[in-house]
C-alpha positions in Angstrom: 0.0 0.0 0.0 1.7 3.2 -1.2 -0.8 6.0 -0.7 -0.2 8.2 2.2 -2.5 8.4 5.3 -4.0 11.8 6.3 -2.3 11.6 9.7 0.1 13.8 11.6 2.3 11.9 14.0 3.4 13.9 17.1 6.4 12.7 19.0 7.5 14.6 22.2 11.3 14.2 22.6 13.2 14.6 25.9 16.7 13.3 26.2 15.8 10.4 23.8 18.9 10.3 21.6 19.2 6.5 22.2 15.7 5.5 21.2 14.3 8.2 18.8 15.8 6.6 15.6 14.1 3.3 16.5 10.7 5.1 17.0 11.0 6.9 13.6 12.1 3.8 11.9 8.9 2.2 13.0 6.9 5.1 11.5 8.9 5.0 8.1 8.2 1.2 7.9 4.5 1.6 7.9 2.6 -0.1 5.2 0.6 3.2 4.8 2.9 6.0 5.8 1.5 9.1 7.6 1.6 12.5 5.7 4.0 14.1 8.3 5.9 13.5 11.5 6.3 16.3 14.1 9.2 16.0 16.5 9.0 18.3 19.6 12.1 18.7 21.6 11.1 19.5 25.2 14.3 21.5 26.0 16.4 18.3 26.3 19.7 20.0 26.7 21.6 17.0 25.3 22.2 15.6 21.8 18.5 14.9 21.2 18.2 18.0 18.9 21.1 16.8 16.8 19.5 13.4 16.3 16.2 15.2 15.4 18.0 17.2 12.7 19.8 14.2 11.3 16.4 12.4 11.0 14.9 15.4 9.2 17.7 15.3 6.7 17.5 11.6 6.2 13.9 11.6 4.8 12.3 13.5 2.0 12.1 17.2 2.5 9.2 18.3 4.8 8.1 14.8 6.0 9.7 15.4 9.4 8.9 18.8 11.0 10.9 20.0 14.0 9.8 22.1 16.9 12.3 23.2 19.6 10.9 24.4 22.9 13.0 26.7 25.1 11.6 25.5 28.4 10.9 21.9 29.6 7.1 21.8 29.9 6.5 18.0 30.0 5.2 15.5 27.4 1.6 16.7 27.4 2.4 20.2 26.6 5.0 19.1 24.0 2.3 17.1 22.3 0.0 20.1 22.3 2.8 22.1 20.6 3.1 19.6 17.9 -0.7 19.2 17.6 -1.0 23.0 17.1 0.9 22.8 13.8 -0.5 19.5 12.6 -1.9 19.8 9.0 -3.8 16.5 8.8 -7.3 15.6 10.0 -6.1 12.9 12.3 -3.3 13.0 14.9 -1.5 9.9 16.2 0.8 10.0 19.2 4.1 8.1 19.6 6.5 8.4 22.4 10.2 8.5 21.5 11.1 5.4 23.5 8.3 3.3 22.0 7.5 2.0 18.5 4.6 0.9 16.2 3.7 -2.2 14.5 4.3 -1.8 10.8 0.5 -2.0 10.0 -0.6 0.4 12.8 -1.4 3.4 10.5 -3.0 1.2 7.8 -5.4 -0.5 10.3 -6.2 2.3 12.6 -6.5 5.1 10.1 -8.6 2.8 7.8 -11.0 2.1 10.7 -11.4 5.7 11.7 -11.9 6.9 8.1 -14.6 4.1 7.6 -16.3 5.3 10.8 -16.2 9.1 10.8 -18.2 9.4 14.0 -15.3 7.9 16.0 -13.4 10.7 17.6 -10.8 8.8 19.5 -9.4 5.3 18.9 -6.9 3.2 20.7 -5.6 -0.3 20.7 -3.5 -2.9 22.5 0.3 -3.1 23.0 3.0 -5.5 23.7 6.1 -5.3 25.9 9.2 -5.9 24.0 12.9 -6.1 24.8 15.1 -3.2 23.9 16.2 -3.0 20.3 13.5 -5.3 18.8 11.2 -3.6 16.3 7.5 -4.7 16.4 6.8 -7.6 14.1 4.0 -10.1 14.7 0.9 -11.3 13.0 -2.3 -9.3 13.6 -5.9 -10.4 13.2 -8.8 -7.9 13.1 -11.8 -8.4 15.4 -14.7 -6.2 16.4 -13.9 -2.9 18.0 -15.1 -2.3 21.5 -17.0 0.9 22.6 -15.3 2.5 25.6 -17.8 3.9 28.0 -17.4 6.8 30.3 -17.3 4.6 33.4 -14.9 2.1 31.8 -12.5 5.1 31.2 -13.1 6.5 34.7 -11.9 3.4 36.5 -9.1 2.6 34.3 -7.0 4.3 31.6 -7.9 2.2 28.6 -5.1 3.3 26.3 -1.4 3.7 26.3 -0.5 7.0 24.6 1.3 5.4 21.6 -2.0 3.6 20.7 -4.1 6.7 20.3 -5.3 8.3 17.2 -7.6 11.3 17.5 -9.4 13.7 15.3 -7.4 17.0 15.0 -10.5 19.1 15.3 -11.2 18.0 18.8 -11.1 21.1 20.9 -9.7 19.3 24.1 -6.0 19.2 24.5 -3.6 17.8 27.1 -3.7 20.0 30.2 -0.7 22.4 30.0 2.2 21.4 32.2 0.4 18.4 33.7 3.2 15.8 33.8 1.4 12.8 35.2 -1.8 11.1 34.0 -2.2 13.8 31.4 -3.0 11.3 28.8 -5.8 9.7 30.8 -7.3 13.2 31.5 -7.5 13.9 27.8 -9.2 10.7 27.1 -11.6 11.3 30.0 -12.5 14.8 28.7 -13.3 13.4 25.2 -15.5 10.5 26.5 -17.2 12.6 29.1 -18.1 15.1 26.3 -20.1 12.3 24.8 -17.8 11.7 21.8 -17.4 8.1 20.5 -14.4 6.3 21.8 -13.4 2.8 20.7 -10.6 0.3 21.3 -9.4 -2.0 18.5 -8.8 -5.6 19.8 -5.2 -5.8 18.3 -1.8 -4.9 19.6 -0.3 -2.3 17.3 2.3 -0.6 19.6 5.4 -1.8 21.4 6.3 -0.5 24.8 9.9 -1.0 26.0 9.1 -0.5 29.7 6.3 -1.5 32.0 3.4 0.8 31.5 3.1 1.2 35.3 6.7 0.6 35.6 9.6 1.0 37.9 11.7 3.6 36.0 11.4 7.1 34.7 8.2 9.1 35.4 6.0 6.1 36.1 8.1 5.0 39.1 6.9 8.1 40.9 3.8 6.5 42.2 2.6 9.2 44.6 2.9 11.9 41.9 0.8 9.7 39.6 -1.7 9.1 42.3 -2.0 12.8 43.1 -2.6 13.5 39.4 -5.2 10.7 39.2 -7.1 12.3 42.1 -6.7 15.7 40.6 -8.3 14.4 37.3 -11.3 13.2 39.2 -11.7 16.5 41.0 -11.6 18.3 37.6 -14.4 16.1 36.3 -16.4 16.7 39.5 -16.0 20.5 39.1 -17.1 20.2 35.5 -20.2 18.3 36.4 -19.3 15.0 34.8 -19.5 13.1 38.1 -21.5 13.8 41.3 -20.3 13.8 44.9 -21.1 10.2 45.7 -19.4 9.1 42.4 -16.4 11.1 43.3 -16.1 9.4 46.6 -16.2 5.9 44.9 -13.6 6.9 42.4 -11.3 8.4 45.0 -11.6 5.3 47.2 -10.9 3.0 44.1 -8.0 5.1 43.1 -6.4 4.9 46.6 -6.8 1.1 46.6 -4.9 0.9 43.3 -2.3 3.2 44.7 -1.7 0.9 47.7 -1.4 -2.0 45.3 1.2 -0.2 43.2 3.1 0.5 46.4 3.2 -3.2 47.3 4.3 -4.1 43.7 7.0 -1.4 43.8 8.2 -2.4 47.2 8.4 -6.0 46.0 10.4 -5.0 43.0 12.9 -3.1 45.2 13.4 -6.1 47.4 13.9 -8.3 44.4 16.5 -5.9 43.0 18.5 -6.3 46.2 
């Protein structure tokens, strides 16, 4: 399949010189390539910008667009910066340390174009070892509607699985550094827009999604942001006071579970 997909790919980049080329290789290998890739450097202060410039020279002129931020604002705000200059009707997110299955765009874009009332679409993922590009057989099944309450109790999507209509007026909350992706999906589904999940793994994650390294190891900061997301939804009238209480209690139980898992990991590392 040689025709291009009307998709802008947004990749926030922060000190990702070791992994960015793998991520872009997975985009370039798509059976249906997106029209453009937007790399946003989040004030890395290392060699990341040089790798970005190298990649922009490596591919045809204009396919990779570069954005350089002067201040570190976090992945959500960096995605917003790329989103703001996206030229295509659909936007797909990829993190610089992850990668896509080579049929990701073909399958997901084809689905969203066939069902234009779908505003946000995600899919499954697999955990891979470092250095291995995604390559496995995929079979298509029936997409599952994601309800408001399913999204409220659990983040249904890893960020590199999401494709969204560019025209959606919701954005990542500026400078929110934790659970910012879940908050965006929540705002979309709470607005009544149609959200679906494809029953196929089309992304590769090279670390545990809850994880023990990087941002995701800071379990309290994640929990505080999770609770903050619920408070925002309460203030916006998307949940009432009893529902907020249930969600807060459930979130705290998940937090305690994460602490136990994290403590067990630390003991194992010793």
